[in-house]
C-alpha positions as CSV (number, residue, x, y, z in Angstrom):
1,M,34.0,43.1,156.4
2,H,34.3,46.6,155.1
3,R,37.5,48.5,155.2
4,L,37.7,52.3,155.3
5,A,41.4,52.5,154.3
6,S,40.9,51.2,150.8
7,D,42.5,52.4,147.6
8,D,39.3,51.6,145.7
9,P,36.9,54.6,145.9
10,A,34.1,52.3,144.7
11,K,34.2,50.5,148.1
12,G,32.9,53.7,149.8
13,A,29.3,52.9,149.0
14,G,29.8,49.5,150.7
15,V,31.1,51.1,153.8
16,L,28.1,53.4,154.1
17,E,25.7,50.5,153.6
18,S,27.6,48.7,156.4
19,I,27.3,51.7,158.7
20,V,23.6,52.1,158.0
21,A,23.1,48.4,158.8
22,N,25.1,48.7,162.0
23,L,23.2,51.8,163.1
24,Q,19.9,50.0,162.5
25,A,21.1,47.0,164.5
26,I,22.4,49.0,167.5
27,L,19.5,51.5,167.7
28,N,17.0,48.6,167.4
29,T,18.6,46.6,170.2
30,H,16.7,46.9,173.4
31,E,18.7,47.5,176.6
32,G,20.2,44.3,177.8
33,D,19.5,42.3,174.7
34,G,23.0,42.4,173.2
35,Y,24.3,38.8,173.6
36,T,27.9,39.5,173.2
37,C,27.7,43.1,174.6
38,P,24.9,43.3,177.3
39,E,25.5,47.0,177.9
40,M,24.5,47.7,174.3
41,G,21.0,48.8,173.6
42,V,18.5,51.6,174.1
43,D,14.9,51.4,175.2
44,F,13.1,54.2,173.6
45,L,9.6,53.1,174.7
46,D,9.8,54.7,178.1
47,V,11.1,58.1,176.8
48,L,8.8,58.1,173.8
49,A,5.8,57.8,176.2
50,R,6.9,61.2,177.6
51,W,7.6,62.9,174.2
52,P,8.1,65.8,173.6
53,S,9.4,66.5,177.1
54,S,11.9,63.7,176.7
55,E,13.2,65.0,173.4
56,S,16.7,65.9,174.7
57,D,16.9,62.5,176.4
58,V,16.3,60.7,173.1
59,L,18.8,62.8,171.2
60,R,21.4,62.3,173.8
61,A,20.8,58.5,173.9
62,V,21.0,58.2,170.2
63,A,24.3,60.2,169.9
64,A,25.9,58.3,172.9
65,T,24.9,54.9,171.5
66,I,26.3,55.7,168.1
67,E,29.5,57.1,169.5
68,R,30.0,54.0,171.6
69,F,29.0,51.3,169.2
70,E,29.8,52.6,165.7
71,P,33.6,53.3,165.9
72,R,33.7,54.5,162.3
73,L,31.8,57.6,163.2
74,R,33.0,60.6,165.3
75,N,31.6,63.9,166.5
76,V,28.0,62.6,166.2
77,R,25.3,65.3,166.3
78,V,21.6,64.4,166.4
79,R,18.7,66.8,165.9
80,T,15.0,66.4,165.6
81,L,13.4,67.3,162.4
82,N,10.0,67.8,164.1
83,P,10.9,69.3,167.4
84,G,8.5,69.7,170.3
85,V,5.6,68.1,168.3
86,I,3.6,65.1,169.4
87,V,3.9,62.7,166.4
88,S,3.7,59.0,165.7
89,I,7.1,59.0,164.1
90,V,10.0,61.1,165.4
91,S,12.3,62.2,162.5
92,M,15.9,62.8,163.3
93,E,19.0,63.9,161.4
94,I,22.3,62.3,162.3
95,V,25.4,64.1,161.2
96,A,28.8,62.6,161.9
97,E,32.4,62.5,160.7
98,L,33.8,59.5,158.9
99,A,37.5,58.7,158.8
100,G,39.3,61.5,157.1
101,H,36.8,64.0,158.5
102,E,34.3,63.5,155.7
103,K,30.9,64.5,157.0
104,I,28.0,62.1,156.4
105,R,24.3,62.5,157.1
106,F,21.6,60.0,157.9
107,L,17.9,60.5,158.2
108,T,16.3,58.4,161.0
109,E,12.8,57.6,162.0
110,L,11.8,56.5,165.4
111,S,8.3,55.0,165.7
112,R,6.2,55.1,168.8
113,G,6.6,51.4,169.0
114,G,10.4,52.0,169.6
115,G,11.6,50.8,166.2
116,V,14.3,52.8,164.3
117,R,14.8,53.1,160.6
118,V,18.0,54.6,159.3
119,R,18.5,55.8,155.7
């Protein structure tokens, strides 16, 4: 388990790795597939079929999912890096605040198959 309130600044990298792993897990969980939390999950396949008209729905779903299921992040903002374009991979930037109001940024790729990669 990673702890944010640590006196050891070297543990910060471990916390970010933990957050990335959790973001990948929650964003790759399909709606209803969370065993211990059935309300967790997002199904991007339907909205991606309507891309780019569904762009705002995707951004809203990603932000809401992160706000709900990654408690270490607050004030989550998501934007598309290739807005309004029909592509095979939707690139997004996620900016959020970590404890202590430190801003962090993740680059995220959402494939047409519904898979999400966070880095």
